[in-house]
N, C-alpha and C positions, 0 to 999 in steps of 0.2 A: 504494500500499499504505499502511494504518495505522502509527502509528506506535506501536513497541509499548513499554506499561511498562518503565520500566529495572527488572528487579528485583533486590533488594539478596539477594548470598550469602552464606550464613551461611561463618562466618571457620572455615580448617581448623582441624586438630586440633591442629596443631602453635601455632598464634596460640592456644589455650587454658591451653597452659599455663602454670604459677607459679610463684616461688619462694619461698619460707617464711621469715619472717625471726621472730629467736627478740626476747626482751627485751634481754637484751646485744646486740642489732644482727647476731649471728651467722645462716647461712643453715644450713637443715635440709641435709644433704648423704647425698648417697650414696655409701657406699666401698667400692669394688668389690673389693680384694684383703682388704675383712679381714672381708666380711659380717657389717657392722653400719652404723647410722646412727651421726652426729656432727650436731655444730653449733658447727663453727669456721670455716669461709671465712666471709673479708669481702668477696667478690661473690659474683656469682649468673652461674655459668658451668653446665652442659649437667650436671651430677653436681649441680648444686644447684637442677635443674631437674623440675616433677612435674607429671604429668596429672591432673587430679581426676576421678575415673569416679563421677557420681549416680543411684543407684539410686531416690534418694525425695526432693524437694525441697518442703517449704513456704516460707513466706513467711522466715519465721527460721534455719532450719535446713535440712540435708539429710543424706542418708545416704550417704557416700560411700567411693571406696577410693583410696590413692595409686600411684599407678606411674612409677616411673622410666624415663628414654627409654632406658636397658634393656631395659625391660619386666619389669622386677620388682616386686614388691611391697612397699610398706610393711608390716612385720607389728608386733603385738603379744604375746611370750609369757605364758604364764601368770606367770612369778617378775617381771613390769613391763618386761623389758628388750625393746629391738627392735631388728631386724633384718629382712632383704629377702628375697625371695619367690616363693613360686605359695600361695596360700589353701588351707589343706586342709577348709574348712568352708564355710558356706555366707555364717557372720558372721566367721570368719576375715581378719583384715585392715579391718574395716567401723569406719567412725568416726560420730559425731554432730557433723555440723560444726556451732555455730552462729555465725551472725552479728551481731556485736555493734556497737552503735551508736557507738564509738570505729572506728571500721572496722579491729577487730580481728577476728581469728578463734581462734574453740579446736578443737579434735579431742578426743573424746571416746572410750575404746576402749568399742564397741556389748558386747563379751560381757565385761569387767572393770568399766567406771562408771569406767574412772580416766582423767583427763586426759594428753595429751603435753604432755609439759616437756622443759626443757632448763638446765640449770646453767652454758651458756655453752661448753660443748664438748660432753661427754654429752650424749643423747637417752633418754627413757625413761617410762611411766606407771605411778605409782607411787601418787598419789594422788587421792583422789575430792574433792577441799575445792578449789573453784576459786581460782586466785589470779595475780596479776599474773605469775608464772612461767610459767601456760598461758596465756599469751593470744599469736600469731603473728600477722605481718603481711603479707597476702599480698600479691605483686609480680608483676605482669605480666611473662610471660619473653619476651614476642613482640617482634621489632625494633622502635625506639623511635620509626621512622618509622610514623604511625599516622591513620589516618582516625577520624572518629566518626561515625556512624548513630545517626539517632533512628526507634527502631520506632513511637514516637506522631505523628510529622509524615510521618514514610518518608521524612524528608530529612539527606542531610551538615551537618557543619558549614563554614563558608565564613571565612575571614580577607578582613577587606575595612581595604586599609593606607592606603588614601584615607580612610575615615572611623575609622579607628583601633580596629571593633569587632570581633566576629565572629556571623554569623548562622548559621542552622540553618534553610537554603533553599534549597541547592544538589543540585538532582534526581538528577543524572547527577556522581561524581567525578573527572570527568577535569581538571582545575585544577588546578595547582599550589597554587592557595588552597588546595584541601581538606587539603592533606598539613598534619600537624604532626610537633613532633617534640617527646617526651614523656622531658622529664628526670627524674630519680631524685634525691635529692640531704636526706641528712640527715631522711629517710623519709615527705619531702612530693615531692609533686609539678608541673613547672612545665612552661605550654602553651607551646612556642615555635612561629611561624608561618611562614611558608617566606622572610620578608620580615626574618625572625631580631626579632621582638614578641614579647613574651609579655602572657599571658593572666593579668588580676586582678582583684582584687575588688572595683575600680570600675569596672567595665563599660567600662575602656578599653584600650590596650595600653602597654603599658610597654616602652621599649628595651632594658633590664637587670632577670635574675631578682631577686627581694627577696623578704622576707617579708613584701607584696601580693602578690606571684606566686604564692604556693605553696597548695597546695590540698593536702587529705585523700584518696584514692581509697577508696569502698566498692568490693571487688570481690564478684561472685557467679559459679558455676560457669556455663558456657558463653559469655563474654564481657561479662555486662553491668558497667561502672561509671558511677558517680556520685560528681561530685564536689564536693568542700565546704570550707568554709572553718575546722571546726572547733568554731565558734561555732553551732552552729544555720542557717548559709545554705547552700541550697542551689544548684548551677547546674543552668539550667534552659532553654529558650526562652520569650520572652515578647512579649508584644504582637503586633499584626497582623504585624510583621516578621519576629519568632522572632529576636530581639535574646538571643544567648548573656549571660545572667548571675544575679547572685546575688539569690537571693529567699530568703522564708521557707511560702512556697505552692503547688510545685507539683500540680500534677492527675493522675491517672490515670496515675501514671509516667512522668511526665515528664521527670524526671532523670535516667533509665535512659539509658546510651547504648549502644551494642556497638561495640566496641573493637575495630579490625581494621590486617591490616600494609596499611601505602597500597600503593592498586595500581598497575599499570606501563601507563600510555598513553604511544602512541608514534606519529609520523608517517613515512610513508612516499613516497618522491619516486622519480620514473623517472630515468631518467638524461638525459631533457632538463629536469631541476632541476624539476618539476611535480607538486605533491602527488598523491596517494592518494585522491582526495575520492568520499562519496557524495552521487549527486546523480539527482532524479526518482524523489527515493522511494528505490529501492534499486537503482539501476545502479550502475555503480565505473570512474569514469575518471582517467586523468591530465588533470586539467581546469586545474588554474589556480598560477600562481608564489603565490597570496594562502593563507594559512592560515584555515580557518572549523572552526570543530568539526565537521562532517563530517570533517575530517581527519586527527581522531583514534581511534584504537581501541586498544583497552584490550587486552592483551599478554597470552593464558591460554596458561602451557604445565605441562606436567607433567613435572617435571627426571627420572624416569625413563624419560621416551618423547619422541625426541627432532622430536615434533609440537607447533604452534602453534594458536591458535583467535584471531582476530581477530574483536575486537565490536566493534562502531561505536556509535556514540553514542547511535544512533535505537533500540540494547536487539539489534537481531537481528545474526548473526554473516558475514562473507565465507565466499560457498559454491558449489564449483564447479556451475553448471547445463547448460542445453541448450545444444545447438553451443561448447560451451568454455567460457561466459560465464564471468564471476566476477559474484554478487548480493549483496548483501547484504541477504540475506531468508532465514537462514539461522537453526538453532534449535541450542541446544547439544547438542545427543546426535545429531545427525545425523553420519554418517563424510562426508560432506560438506565440511564445517567444518574440516577435519583437514587442517595441511599441515603438510609436512617441510621441516624448515627447514636450509640448509645456510649456511657462514660462509665467505664471503672477505675477506679483511680489513677488517672493522668492516662489511661489506655482507651482504645476507643476500638470499637467493636460496629461493623458497617454490616449494615441488610439489605440486602434487595427490596425493588419492588415489587416482588413475587414474594417477598416472605423467608427467603433464607438468608443466610448469613456467611459471608464470606471467611475463608480460612485459607491457609495452603492445601493441596493435594500430594499425595506423594514423588510423585513428578515433578515436583513445585508449581506446577502451575494457581493460579490464584482463579481460586472457582467458587460461587457460590452453594453449595452444598449442605451443608446443616442444618437442619429445624430448631437447634437448643444452639446457644454458641456456649464454645469451652476456652481451656489457653491455646487452642489452634487458631481459632476465632478474635482474638484478641490479638491487635496491634500496638505499637509501641510506637507513636507520634513526635517526634520533634522539629523545630522552626528549623530551613533550611535556607532562608534569608534574612532572618533576624539575631545578632548576635547582641542586641539590646535591646528593651521595651520600653515605650513611653507609653504609660497608662492615664486617659481620662476619660473621667465620672461624671456625674451630673453636674457635680461642684464645679469642675475645672481641673486642670492634669494633679498628678501625683507630682511634691517635689519635697522639698523642705525649705525654708525659712526662717530667716534669722531671727526672727522674734519666739521663733519654737525651738524648743528639743526633739522638740514629735517628727514623725515626717507628716505633710498638708497635703488635702485632697481637692483644693479651691486655689490653685495658683494657678498664673497667666502663663509663667514658663513651667515649663518641668527637667524635671531630671529623667537621666537615666538608669535604667537598672540592667544590666547587667546579668549575661544569663551566664551561668555555668551550670551545664545537662551534667547529672547523675546520676538520674536513673529515665526511662524512661516517660517525656512527660511530668516529671519532678526535675526542677532547677536547683539550685544558689542563687537567691538574688543579693546580688554585689552595689554594694553605693561608688559614686561616681568616684569617690578620695581611695575604693582598695577596699577599704573596708564591707562587712557583710551587715544585711538586714538584721535588729534583734527583734522582738517579740516583751512587751513585757506583760505582765499578769491580768491586766486589765485590755490587753486586746491590741495594745495601740504600739507602736513602731517608732526603733530608735534607726538611724543611720552608721553606726559606730561600732557594732557588734565585734567580738574577735573573733564568733565561731560560726561555719555555715549553717544553714538550717533548711530543711527541704520546703517547699513549695508548689504544690499542683497545681498544675494547667490546663483548663481543660477547653477548650473553642467554642463556643456559640453563636456566631456566625462567621460569615470572612473576615473580619476584623473587629473581631468581638472576642473576649475569655472569663471564665472568673477563674476569679484565684482563691484552691484552699489552702487556710494557714498552717502555721507547725503545732497551731491549736487544736486545730482540727473545723474550725467557725471560718466560713467564707467571707474574706475579705471584700468590706462595704466602704461609701464613701458615709461621711455625717454631713448632717448639714452645718455644724457647728467649726466643719472644714480640716476637723481630725483624721484621720484614716482609720479602720478597726475592724479587728478581724472578733465579729460576734454574731454573726447571723447563721442559723442553722438551717436555713432554705436559701435559694437564689432568690433576692428578691431584683426589682428593679436599679437598687440603687451597689449591688453586686455584677452588675455587666460592667466590664472597662470595656472601652475602644482603644485599640493600639495600634 
């Protein structure tokens, strides 16, 4: 069977949302209890997140509506006051969005012609004369662990730590080098590689963020972004090897990338510690103790359903076929490519849509034979493209704070949690300074432990997971801002985006 060309998936709707920052550095905020909109928040949270719904777009402008995560729209009333609700007419709640060269946006009410502005606290539409007070800086609200896809070259950006460069040449984003952390500081962006180096203005990676690693970002609805230095230079792939660097002459829109949440790639191991791999084009076996690119699978899972699809690096999905064999020749919408997942202490059990459980036959083939699962039907699962985790919960990112000695879960800037695998599905959590996470008798965490503890990770969606802490409770986000491990059941506060 010929290898299928890797098809780039469009970003999910939740990855296209943005925060809008006023001239005063505060965010446009949906005030649920006051039926109003303000600009007082200093960090990006759920109430500061907006979906941009485009009805008509040109190169420098678009007609849009702004929709909050609660499903209500930003509305401008006749007297210039702002509120939220449901549009009453076809143009009610519509704004003319203009993209400016300084990476700012302006939003002009389509009915009144007045511009959206803020005084640093209140938000209103009263002036038809454009000024700096009407400028808004868009900030992508997706998780900070991202990939960059070039629609022109149909490849993904890839860091090369040995050369100290970034190339736009990866056909499939299955390597950890394709993942980047997008840091937002003082109105600028810093792009950090998986080895903790930073893209710079001088075509080499820096070990620390600085003014030389700071970029401005132009944002367009639909996930398109372009990075520039603020002095006329744009980042785009250059030369025959597609080196990502600053230049002044991008052609055909080479400077535009699609910004997406970093996908989850995993490797599966049988009880004999052999990797599940695709061999002979589409045959799937527990064949080797050595990891190869054909041993990697993209984990695609809808959080509303306990089913998963496993997409191999050849572009096809695992699917149950005749005689109960599992082959790597499936297509996205085939029912035979969906497997129900069950968890047992960090090990995954996969059940086909016909009710049989996947296991390894005596000849090494992956088969859907068993009516009841046993040790042969349990697979070890480990991350293939994530040497660290960045966790975001209901109240913000997991990280440390100068004002607290306990790990917090409401931070605007996250900490990296380095993963040290010790058993299938079991990890040690290491803090950025090299010490280990420790847990107190109250179920809180500190980042300076001397001894490694066991944390059990179970995937709940394509980019969602739960963590069973060493005390036997699930880790959850508490509204107070303190990270806790005290939940016996999986609740919404136990689900972490990574």
